[in-house]
C-alpha positions in Angstrom: 121.4 134.7 106.4 121.1 138.4 107.1 124.0 140.7 108.0 124.4 140.9 111.7 123.0 137.4 112.3 125.3 135.1 114.2 126.4 131.9 112.4 126.0 128.7 114.3 129.2 127.3 112.9 131.3 130.3 112.1 134.5 128.4 111.2 133.5 125.1 109.5 136.0 122.6 108.3 136.3 122.8 104.5 136.9 119.6 102.5 138.2 119.2 99.0 135.7 118.7 96.3 135.8 115.6 94.2 136.7 115.9 90.6 134.3 115.8 87.7 133.3 112.3 86.7 134.6 111.2 83.4 131.9 109.7 81.2 132.6 106.4 79.4 131.6 105.9 75.8 128.8 103.5 76.9 127.4 106.2 79.2 127.4 108.7 76.4 125.6 106.4 74.0 122.0 107.3 74.0 120.7 104.0 72.8 122.2 102.0 75.6 120.2 101.4 78.9 122.3 103.1 81.5 121.1 102.7 85.1 121.4 105.6 87.4 124.2 105.0 89.9 125.3 106.5 93.3 127.8 108.9 91.6 125.2 110.4 89.3 123.0 111.1 92.4 126.0 112.5 94.3 126.8 114.7 91.4 123.3 116.2 91.5 123.5 117.1 95.2 127.1 117.8 95.9 127.0 121.4 94.5 123.9 122.4 96.6 124.8 125.6 98.5 124.9 125.6 102.2 122.3 128.2 103.5 124.8 129.8 105.9 128.1 129.7 104.1 129.3 130.4 100.5 130.3 126.7 100.3 128.7 123.6 98.8 127.4 120.7 100.8 130.3 118.6 99.5 132.9 121.1 100.7 131.3 121.0 104.2 131.2 117.2 104.1 127.4 117.3 104.6 127.0 115.0 101.7 129.3 112.2 100.7 129.0 109.6 97.9 129.3 106.7 100.3 126.0 108.0 101.9 124.1 107.7 98.7 122.1 104.5 98.1 120.3 103.8 94.9 118.3 100.9 93.6 117.5 101.8 90.0 115.5 98.6 89.4 113.2 99.3 92.3 113.3 103.2 91.8 114.6 104.0 95.3 117.1 106.6 96.3 118.3 107.0 99.9 120.5 109.9 101.0 122.0 110.4 104.4 123.4 113.9 105.1 125.5 115.0 108.1 125.0 118.5 109.5 128.2 120.2 110.4 127.2 120.6 114.1 124.8 118.6 116.3 122.4 121.5 116.9 122.3 122.8 113.3 119.1 124.8 112.9 119.4 124.5 109.1 119.2 120.7 109.0 115.6 120.6 107.8 116.3 123.3 105.1 119.4 121.3 103.9 117.4 118.1 103.8 114.5 119.9 101.9 117.0 121.3 99.4 118.4 117.9 98.7 115.0 116.4 98.3 113.8 119.2 96.0 116.9 118.9 93.9 116.3 115.2 93.4 112.6 115.6 92.8 113.4 118.1 90.1 116.2 116.1 88.5 115.1 112.4 88.6 112.3 110.7 86.8 109.0 110.6 88.7 109.2 106.9 89.3 111.8 107.3 92.1 110.9 107.3 95.8 113.4 109.6 97.5 114.3 109.2 101.1 116.4 111.9 102.6 117.5 111.7 106.2 120.1 112.7 108.7 123.1 110.3 109.3 122.2 108.5 112.5 123.6 109.9 115.7 124.8 113.2 114.1 122.1 115.7 115.1 120.2 116.4 118.3 116.8 116.5 116.6 117.4 113.9 114.0 114.1 112.1 114.6 112.0 115.2 114.3 113.9 116.4 111.1 113.6 112.9 109.5 109.9 112.8 110.3 109.4 116.2 108.6 111.4 115.2 105.5 109.6 111.9 105.2 106.1 113.5 105.3 104.9 114.3 101.8 102.3 116.7 103.0 104.7 118.7 105.1 107.2 118.8 102.2 104.4 120.0 99.8 103.3 122.6 102.3 106.8 123.9 102.7 107.2 124.3 99.0 104.0 126.3 98.8 105.6 128.8 101.2 107.1 131.4 98.8 109.7 132.6 101.2 110.9 129.1 102.0 110.9 128.2 98.4 113.0 131.2 97.6 115.6 130.1 100.2 115.6 126.5 98.8 116.0 127.9 95.2 119.0 130.0 96.4 120.6 126.8 97.8 120.0 125.1 94.4 121.4 128.0 92.4 124.6 127.1 90.6 127.5 129.3 91.9 130.0 127.8 89.4 132.0 126.2 92.1 
């Protein structure tokens, strides 16, 4: 966001971050089959930076653990995210950032479905269609300017 640009949601509500997950001895054991669960997926996406604010998606309540669905056996991950306002122009960028983070972090066997929480955005159908279209996502990631913005959202700010 450039200086002088007007923020769509200048005063967002900030939520408390969840604590770090404590790993059990079984989860730390490398020789034990440990299926990926919803908390592991949430931990991957909760620290993604919002494109407009110096806050994480978790702090803005854009992503929540209860909106993460995973079926490790069938290699399916479903994420619902909730933009902070119904006309958020950054919704596609946020969804793309979530999708890219998961594509980079999870084994290739996973099918990743990222979509807006139903009823929370004015253009939810259009955004969901873009995020579900593999060719559009691939084309977006070939755009160096857009990829730079996505990478900024994924940069760890040590929050």
